[in-house]
N, C-alpha and C positions, 0 to 999 in steps of 0.2 A: 625067439627073437619076434619083435613088433616092427609091423612095417611102417615107414615114416607116413606122415599124414600127406596126401597130395591135397586137400582141400583147403589149405591154410593159405596158398593165393587166391584161391576163389572167395574163403571168407573176407579175407583182405578189401577186393574190389569189390564186394556185397558193402561193404562199409562205408569205402568213400563213397558209391554211389548213393547210400541210404544217408550220409552226413550231407552229399547235394541238394538233396530233395529237402532235407529239414529245413536248409535255411531259406527254400522257398517258401515254406510255410509261414512264415514271420505275419507276411499280412500285405497288404498294398505298398507300391512304392510311392505314393503320396500319402499328403493327409492335411486336413483345413483344422482350422482353430476359429474362434468368436475374438475378435478385440473389443472390448468395451470401453469406455471411460464416462466417470461422471463426473461434469464438469459442476462446480458449485460457486457459488459468488465470491469475489475477488476484489482488492482493492488495494491499491499502493496509490506513494505521492512522492516527488521529488521537489526540493525547494530549488530554487531558481538562482535566490542570492542567499548564502549565507550569512551575509550581515546587512544588516538594513540602517543604515544612517539615516538620523532623521535630521533635518537640516531647517533652516529659520524661514518660513514662508509667511509672509503678514503677520500674523500677532500668534500665531502656532509654527510648533515644529512637525515637517511632516517628511514622508517618506512611502515607498510600495517594496511588500515584499512579493515576489512571483512565485508559481507553483505550476508544477505538472502533476497531472492527476490521472490515475487510471481506475473504471470502478466494470463491474460489470453484476449489477442483481438480479435476482429469483422472478419468475413472470408473475409470481402470486405471493404476495405478503410479503414481500422483499421493500428493498430500499437502502439508505444508505445517507451518511455527512462524512462533511468536514469540519470539524472542531479545531479550535486553539483554546489554550490556556498559558497564562504566564507562570512559568515553573521557578522560575527565580526571579526575583523583584531586582530594580535597581537596588542601588545601594541604601538608598532614603535618609541617608543624612544629610539633611540640607537640600537634597536635590529631589529631583521627581519619585514618586514611589506609588504605584499601584494599588498596594494593599492599604495603605493608610493615607492617602495623600496629604501634604502639607497644607492646604489649605481649600477649602469649600469648591467644588466645580471643578477642581483638577483632574485630569483623568487621561489615559487613553485609549481612545477612541478608534475605530477603523471601521471603513466600508468594504464589499465584496464587490467582486467583477467576477462572473463566471462562464467560463464558454460551454457550450451543450455538451453531454447531456443534464449536466448540473443545475440546479435552481440556487442563484446568490441569495446572502441574507438579506434581509430586509431593513434599509435604513442605517441609521448609524448602529453599532455596539461598544459595548463599554469592555475593555479586557478584564479580566478577571483572575485574582491569584488561587481563589477558592474555588474553583470550576470552570467547567468548558464553556465558552460561548460558540455561536452556530458560525461557520462560515458558507456552507454550501449544503444543499438537501439532493439525494435522490430518488426516483420514483421506482416501484418496481419496472423489470425487465427492459432496464437501460441499460449501456454499455458504450465504453471508447472506441476509439479507434488503438490499433496497435503503437501509434505515434502519442496515445492520450489527447488531453484536455488542457487549457489552461485557466488558472484563475490568477487574480490577486488579491492583496490585502492592503490598502492605501490608509495608512498612519496617522492620526493626528496626536499629539502630545499637548494639552497646555501649556504654554511660556508664564507661568508664575515668576514674577520679579522676585519672589523672596528664593528664588532655587541660586546657589551657588554654583559659582565657578566650576570646572569640573567634567570629567568624560564619566558619564554613565551608562552601565549597561543592564539589559534586563533578556532573560531567554524565552521565548514563545515557543513551545512544542505543539505543532499540527496532528492531529489525529483524522484517520479517515475509517471510514467501516462500510463494509455492505453487508447486506443480508440477501 
């Protein structure tokens, strides 16, 4: 007959001690990491008034569209702009028309006001249905505050006496870019 093993309790105790020591061998109780971020150029804008009515003022129709813009350009070689394009013309059937004005000299024109860091367009610009026209430009290494900066476009539409009465709408799309 074999004798019972009296070493079994000692073996179990040894395994418990070894297991607790193995846990301590995983490493330090603290660690570090490096958090990094790449901040690139960014731009955004919001239109202050989603509808800009033009009212008769003197001999033309006038009105103003306000913008708030946000921009950050790179330090070298960067820059940016705000542009606009008439993406949906007036009905043009007897009224105003940007793409094919009813009379020579008819035009939808605008001038720009831009708070820093942007630079406003120069002089009077003529709106177009076939491409963008400038509102503002940005130099390299500029950025707005978190609140943004303001800009506005003052519109003038020729009051052609041949326009038929009615309500005419055109859609203008503003685009901002930064690099």
